Backbone as XML, in Angstrom:
<?xml version="1.0"?>
<chain id="A" units="angstrom">
  <residue number="1" name="MET">
    <atom name="N" x="17.095" y="3.191" z="-20.545"/>
    <atom name="CA" x="15.595" y="3.443" z="-19.813"/>
    <atom name="C" x="15.141" y="5.031" z="-18.695"/>
  </residue>
  <residue number="2" name="LEU">
    <atom name="N" x="15.812" y="5.830" z="-18.857"/>
    <atom name="CA" x="15.396" y="6.918" z="-18.815"/>
    <atom name="C" x="15.316" y="8.015" z="-19.447"/>
  </residue>
  <residue number="3" name="GLN">
    <atom name="N" x="16.703" y="7.519" z="-20.857"/>
    <atom name="CA" x="16.810" y="7.392" z="-21.583"/>
    <atom name="C" x="15.344" y="6.924" z="-22.418"/>
  </residue>
  <residue number="4" name="LEU">
    <atom name="N" x="14.518" y="6.289" z="-23.005"/>
    <atom name="CA" x="13.717" y="5.934" z="-23.696"/>
    <atom name="C" x="12.220" y="6.778" z="-22.555"/>
  </residue>
  <residue number="5" name="VAL">
    <atom name="N" x="12.479" y="6.986" z="-21.762"/>
    <atom name="CA" x="11.452" y="7.658" z="-20.719"/>
    <atom name="C" x="11.443" y="8.827" z="-21.582"/>
  </residue>
  <residue number="6" name="GLN">
    <atom name="N" x="12.433" y="10.389" z="-21.641"/>
    <atom name="CA" x="12.544" y="11.091" z="-21.104"/>
    <atom name="C" x="11.538" y="11.629" z="-23.415"/>
  </residue>
  <residue number="7" name="ALA">
    <atom name="N" x="12.898" y="10.460" z="-23.642"/>
    <atom name="CA" x="12.159" y="10.599" z="-25.777"/>
    <atom name="C" x="10.560" y="10.450" z="-25.512"/>
  </residue>
  <residue number="8" name="ARG">
    <atom name="N" x="10.311" y="8.906" z="-24.513"/>
    <atom name="CA" x="8.689" y="8.969" z="-25.171"/>
    <atom name="C" x="8.018" y="10.342" z="-23.980"/>
  </residue>
  <residue number="9" name="TYR">
    <atom name="N" x="8.739" y="11.318" z="-22.938"/>
    <atom name="CA" x="7.180" y="11.512" z="-22.651"/>
    <atom name="C" x="8.243" y="13.326" z="-22.015"/>
  </residue>
  <residue number="10" name="PRO">
    <atom name="N" x="8.727" y="13.606" z="-23.163"/>
    <atom name="CA" x="9.358" y="15.091" z="-22.844"/>
    <atom name="C" x="8.926" y="16.050" z="-21.937"/>
  </residue>
  <residue number="11" name="GLN">
    <atom name="N" x="7.190" y="15.653" z="-21.786"/>
    <atom name="CA" x="6.483" y="17.266" z="-20.713"/>
    <atom name="C" x="6.656" y="15.976" z="-19.091"/>
  </residue>
  <residue number="12" name="ALA">
    <atom name="N" x="7.606" y="15.276" z="-19.124"/>
    <atom name="CA" x="8.078" y="14.092" z="-17.554"/>
    <atom name="C" x="8.615" y="15.000" z="-17.174"/>
  </residue>
  <residue number="13" name="ARG">
    <atom name="N" x="8.601" y="16.105" z="-15.369"/>
    <atom name="CA" x="9.078" y="16.714" z="-14.779"/>
    <atom name="C" x="10.188" y="15.968" z="-14.011"/>
  </residue>
  <residue number="14" name="MET">
    <atom name="N" x="9.785" y="15.225" z="-13.351"/>
    <atom name="CA" x="9.880" y="14.403" z="-12.025"/>
    <atom name="C" x="9.091" y="12.617" z="-12.345"/>
  </residue>
  <residue number="15" name="ILE">
    <atom name="N" x="10.760" y="11.110" z="-12.052"/>
    <atom name="CA" x="10.530" y="10.672" z="-12.065"/>
    <atom name="C" x="10.805" y="10.413" z="-11.047"/>
  </residue>
  <residue number="16" name="VAL">
    <atom name="N" x="9.601" y="8.533" z="-10.008"/>
    <atom name="CA" x="10.153" y="7.857" z="-9.152"/>
    <atom name="C" x="10.471" y="6.526" z="-8.856"/>
  </residue>
  <residue number="17" name="THR">
    <atom name="N" x="11.267" y="5.794" z="-8.729"/>
    <atom name="CA" x="11.874" y="4.546" z="-8.367"/>
    <atom name="C" x="11.494" y="4.102" z="-7.355"/>
  </residue>
  <residue number="18" name="SER">
    <atom name="N" x="11.977" y="2.866" z="-7.140"/>
    <atom name="CA" x="11.580" y="2.259" z="-5.793"/>
    <atom name="C" x="12.666" y="1.226" z="-5.376"/>
  </residue>
  <residue number="19" name="ASN">
    <atom name="N" x="12.970" y="0.180" z="-4.037"/>
    <atom name="CA" x="13.690" y="-0.276" z="-3.925"/>
    <atom name="C" x="13.681" y="-0.202" z="-2.736"/>
  </residue>
  <residue number="20" name="ALA">
    <atom name="N" x="14.606" y="-1.498" z="-2.797"/>
    <atom name="CA" x="14.308" y="-2.616" z="-0.627"/>
    <atom name="C" x="15.931" y="-1.380" z="-0.512"/>
  </residue>
  <residue number="21" name="GLU">
    <atom name="N" x="15.958" y="-0.552" z="0.491"/>
    <atom name="CA" x="17.058" y="0.135" z="1.052"/>
    <atom name="C" x="18.543" y="-0.784" z="1.675"/>
  </residue>
  <residue number="22" name="MET">
    <atom name="N" x="17.845" y="-2.285" z="1.430"/>
    <atom name="CA" x="18.910" y="-3.234" z="1.489"/>
    <atom name="C" x="19.483" y="-3.529" z="0.185"/>
  </residue>
  <residue number="23" name="ASN">
    <atom name="N" x="19.198" y="-3.429" z="-1.079"/>
    <atom name="CA" x="19.477" y="-2.697" z="-2.289"/>
    <atom name="C" x="21.028" y="-2.088" z="-2.343"/>
  </residue>
  <residue number="24" name="GLY">
    <atom name="N" x="21.798" y="-2.647" z="-1.771"/>
    <atom name="CA" x="23.049" y="-1.607" z="-1.583"/>
    <atom name="C" x="23.449" y="-1.282" z="-4.185"/>
  </residue>
  <residue number="25" name="PRO">
    <atom name="N" x="23.872" y="-1.633" z="-5.481"/>
    <atom name="CA" x="23.789" y="-1.515" z="-5.648"/>
    <atom name="C" x="22.916" y="-0.718" z="-6.920"/>
  </residue>
  <residue number="26" name="ILE">
    <atom name="N" x="21.420" y="-0.763" z="-6.669"/>
    <atom name="CA" x="20.524" y="-0.043" z="-7.786"/>
    <atom name="C" x="20.632" y="0.803" z="-5.958"/>
  </residue>
  <residue number="27" name="LEU">
    <atom name="N" x="20.588" y="1.547" z="-5.266"/>
    <atom name="CA" x="20.601" y="2.589" z="-4.451"/>
    <atom name="C" x="21.935" y="3.247" z="-5.214"/>
  </residue>
  <residue number="28" name="SER">
    <atom name="N" x="23.847" y="2.497" z="-5.473"/>
    <atom name="CA" x="24.170" y="3.176" z="-5.310"/>
    <atom name="C" x="24.311" y="4.081" z="-7.684"/>
  </residue>
  <residue number="29" name="ILE">
    <atom name="N" x="23.133" y="3.595" z="-8.180"/>
    <atom name="CA" x="22.611" y="3.962" z="-9.296"/>
    <atom name="C" x="22.550" y="4.995" z="-9.290"/>
  </residue>
  <residue number="30" name="ASN">
    <atom name="N" x="20.950" y="5.122" z="-9.145"/>
    <atom name="CA" x="20.320" y="6.385" z="-8.539"/>
    <atom name="C" x="20.787" y="6.873" z="-7.332"/>
  </residue>
  <residue number="31" name="GLN">
    <atom name="N" x="22.432" y="6.944" z="-6.603"/>
    <atom name="CA" x="22.377" y="7.984" z="-5.858"/>
    <atom name="C" x="23.694" y="8.887" z="-6.915"/>
  </residue>
  <residue number="32" name="ARG">
    <atom name="N" x="23.290" y="7.897" z="-7.785"/>
    <atom name="CA" x="24.919" y="8.609" z="-8.864"/>
    <atom name="C" x="23.704" y="9.565" z="-10.292"/>
  </residue>
  <residue number="33" name="LEU">
    <atom name="N" x="22.997" y="8.944" z="-9.970"/>
    <atom name="CA" x="21.787" y="8.949" z="-11.282"/>
    <atom name="C" x="21.166" y="10.965" z="-10.676"/>
  </residue>
  <residue number="34" name="GLY">
    <atom name="N" x="21.728" y="10.954" z="-9.078"/>
    <atom name="CA" x="21.046" y="12.246" z="-8.858"/>
    <atom name="C" x="19.902" y="11.972" z="-7.829"/>
  </residue>
  <residue number="35" name="PHE">
    <atom name="N" x="19.724" y="10.568" z="-7.597"/>
    <atom name="CA" x="17.794" y="11.122" z="-7.600"/>
    <atom name="C" x="18.213" y="10.987" z="-5.804"/>
  </residue>
  <residue number="36" name="VAL">
    <atom name="N" x="17.193" y="11.407" z="-4.703"/>
    <atom name="CA" x="17.417" y="10.779" z="-3.618"/>
    <atom name="C" x="15.945" y="10.910" z="-2.462"/>
  </residue>
  <residue number="37" name="THR">
    <atom name="N" x="16.146" y="10.024" z="-1.684"/>
    <atom name="CA" x="15.344" y="9.779" z="-0.471"/>
    <atom name="C" x="13.684" y="11.273" z="-1.039"/>
  </residue>
  <residue number="38" name="HIS">
    <atom name="N" x="12.960" y="10.202" z="-0.938"/>
    <atom name="CA" x="11.786" y="10.838" z="-0.722"/>
    <atom name="C" x="10.599" y="10.447" z="0.593"/>
  </residue>
  <residue number="39" name="ARG">
    <atom name="N" x="10.293" y="9.149" z="0.485"/>
    <atom name="CA" x="9.742" y="8.685" z="1.553"/>
    <atom name="C" x="10.018" y="7.860" z="1.899"/>
  </residue>
  <residue number="40" name="ARG">
    <atom name="N" x="9.565" y="7.280" z="3.316"/>
    <atom name="CA" x="10.369" y="5.730" z="2.577"/>
    <atom name="C" x="9.282" y="4.850" z="3.520"/>
  </residue>
  <residue number="41" name="ASN">
    <atom name="N" x="8.259" y="3.439" z="3.096"/>
    <atom name="CA" x="7.028" y="2.803" z="3.535"/>
    <atom name="C" x="8.175" y="1.644" z="4.285"/>
  </residue>
  <residue number="42" name="GLY">
    <atom name="N" x="6.301" y="1.062" z="4.324"/>
    <atom name="CA" x="7.203" y="-0.093" z="5.584"/>
    <atom name="C" x="6.304" y="-1.530" z="5.449"/>
  </residue>
  <residue number="43" name="HIS">
    <atom name="N" x="6.272" y="-1.945" z="4.994"/>
    <atom name="CA" x="5.973" y="-3.665" z="5.095"/>
    <atom name="C" x="5.370" y="-4.553" z="6.709"/>
  </residue>
  <residue number="44" name="TYR">
    <atom name="N" x="4.771" y="-4.764" z="6.685"/>
    <atom name="CA" x="4.701" y="-5.262" z="7.902"/>
    <atom name="C" x="3.586" y="-6.532" z="7.840"/>
  </residue>
  <residue number="45" name="GLN">
    <atom name="N" x="4.312" y="-8.012" z="8.473"/>
    <atom name="CA" x="3.485" y="-8.970" z="7.945"/>
    <atom name="C" x="2.818" y="-9.026" z="9.769"/>
  </residue>
  <residue number="46" name="ILE">
    <atom name="N" x="2.257" y="-10.075" z="9.939"/>
    <atom name="CA" x="1.206" y="-11.267" z="10.372"/>
    <atom name="C" x="0.236" y="-12.597" z="10.307"/>
  </residue>
  <residue number="47" name="ASP">
    <atom name="N" x="1.134" y="-13.696" z="10.492"/>
    <atom name="CA" x="0.526" y="-14.593" z="10.333"/>
    <atom name="C" x="-1.140" y="-14.436" z="11.746"/>
  </residue>
  <residue number="48" name="THR">
    <atom name="N" x="-2.025" y="-15.068" z="10.882"/>
    <atom name="CA" x="-3.918" y="-15.008" z="11.510"/>
    <atom name="C" x="-3.496" y="-16.175" z="12.805"/>
  </residue>
  <residue number="49" name="GLY">
    <atom name="N" x="-3.140" y="-17.211" z="12.664"/>
    <atom name="CA" x="-2.844" y="-17.719" z="14.302"/>
    <atom name="C" x="-2.213" y="-16.649" z="15.152"/>
  </residue>
  <residue number="50" name="SER">
    <atom name="N" x="-1.105" y="-16.109" z="15.265"/>
    <atom name="CA" x="-0.478" y="-14.613" z="15.871"/>
    <atom name="C" x="-1.935" y="-13.592" z="16.174"/>
  </residue>
  <residue number="51" name="LEU">
    <atom name="N" x="-2.326" y="-12.786" z="14.669"/>
    <atom name="CA" x="-3.618" y="-12.284" z="14.914"/>
    <atom name="C" x="-5.000" y="-12.455" z="15.545"/>
  </residue>
  <residue number="52" name="ARG">
    <atom name="N" x="-4.896" y="-13.706" z="15.144"/>
    <atom name="CA" x="-6.104" y="-14.296" z="16.229"/>
    <atom name="C" x="-5.950" y="-13.998" z="17.496"/>
  </residue>
  <residue number="53" name="ASP">
    <atom name="N" x="-5.309" y="-14.770" z="18.037"/>
    <atom name="CA" x="-4.461" y="-14.487" z="19.378"/>
    <atom name="C" x="-4.744" y="-13.492" z="20.307"/>
  </residue>
  <residue number="54" name="PHE">
    <atom name="N" x="-3.558" y="-12.507" z="19.251"/>
    <atom name="CA" x="-3.923" y="-10.277" z="19.440"/>
    <atom name="C" x="-5.494" y="-10.937" z="19.633"/>
  </residue>
  <residue number="55" name="LEU">
    <atom name="N" x="-6.484" y="-10.076" z="18.644"/>
    <atom name="CA" x="-7.984" y="-10.454" z="18.119"/>
    <atom name="C" x="-8.140" y="-10.829" z="19.880"/>
  </residue>
  <residue number="56" name="ALA">
    <atom name="N" x="-8.104" y="-11.788" z="20.219"/>
    <atom name="CA" x="-8.944" y="-12.115" z="21.470"/>
    <atom name="C" x="-8.183" y="-12.365" z="22.482"/>
  </residue>
  <residue number="57" name="LEU">
    <atom name="N" x="-7.504" y="-11.090" z="22.581"/>
    <atom name="CA" x="-7.219" y="-10.255" z="23.857"/>
    <atom name="C" x="-8.290" y="-8.864" z="23.708"/>
  </residue>
  <residue number="58" name="ARG">
    <atom name="N" x="-7.752" y="-8.630" z="23.009"/>
    <atom name="CA" x="-8.908" y="-7.457" z="22.859"/>
    <atom name="C" x="-10.646" y="-7.385" z="23.037"/>
  </residue>
  <residue number="59" name="PRO">
    <atom name="N" x="-11.153" y="-5.424" z="23.444"/>
    <atom name="CA" x="-12.485" y="-6.303" z="23.811"/>
    <atom name="C" x="-13.161" y="-6.064" z="22.288"/>
  </residue>
  <residue number="60" name="PRO">
    <atom name="N" x="-14.024" y="-6.007" z="22.655"/>
    <atom name="CA" x="-14.695" y="-6.373" z="21.130"/>
    <atom name="C" x="-14.965" y="-4.884" z="20.960"/>
  </residue>
  <residue number="61" name="LEU">
    <atom name="N" x="-15.488" y="-4.283" z="19.472"/>
    <atom name="CA" x="-15.608" y="-3.709" z="18.697"/>
    <atom name="C" x="-16.043" y="-2.571" z="19.146"/>
  </residue>
  <residue number="62" name="ALA">
    <atom name="N" x="-17.497" y="-3.246" z="19.422"/>
    <atom name="CA" x="-18.874" y="-2.607" z="20.030"/>
    <atom name="C" x="-18.147" y="-2.384" z="21.323"/>
  </residue>
  <residue number="63" name="SER">
    <atom name="N" x="-18.335" y="-2.437" z="22.180"/>
    <atom name="CA" x="-18.080" y="-1.592" z="23.319"/>
    <atom name="C" x="-16.565" y="-0.967" z="23.226"/>
  </residue>
  <residue number="64" name="LEU">
    <atom name="N" x="-15.497" y="0.046" z="22.773"/>
    <atom name="CA" x="-14.560" y="0.427" z="22.402"/>
    <atom name="C" x="-15.638" y="1.775" z="21.708"/>
  </residue>
  <residue number="65" name="SER">
    <atom name="N" x="-16.347" y="1.512" z="20.236"/>
    <atom name="CA" x="-17.077" y="2.630" z="20.172"/>
    <atom name="C" x="-18.191" y="3.099" z="20.794"/>
  </residue>
  <residue number="66" name="THR">
    <atom name="N" x="-18.689" y="2.254" z="22.292"/>
    <atom name="CA" x="-19.784" y="2.859" z="22.978"/>
    <atom name="C" x="-18.788" y="3.344" z="24.576"/>
  </residue>
  <residue number="67" name="ASN">
    <atom name="N" x="-17.935" y="3.190" z="25.180"/>
    <atom name="CA" x="-17.593" y="4.256" z="25.343"/>
    <atom name="C" x="-16.308" y="4.745" z="25.417"/>
  </residue>
  <residue number="68" name="ALA">
    <atom name="N" x="-16.013" y="5.165" z="23.355"/>
    <atom name="CA" x="-15.605" y="6.632" z="23.174"/>
    <atom name="C" x="-16.540" y="7.536" z="22.987"/>
  </residue>
  <residue number="69" name="ARG">
    <atom name="N" x="-17.828" y="7.529" z="22.874"/>
    <atom name="CA" x="-18.663" y="8.768" z="23.367"/>
    <atom name="C" x="-18.392" y="9.489" z="24.448"/>
  </residue>
</chain>
């Protein structure tokens, strides 16, 4: 694939890839190709019931903006 990118886009100076940090096989391939970690991303999730419960304990947004002034 990298050879195809190089052939089609010879002006390209950087290639970025991403994969899960627990994907050992592709991490090994990337390391052998010379890729280095540039940044790490996190993904977070919450179910709507837990979010609703959390928000019910917080003051309304209007009171937050009034106190901030």
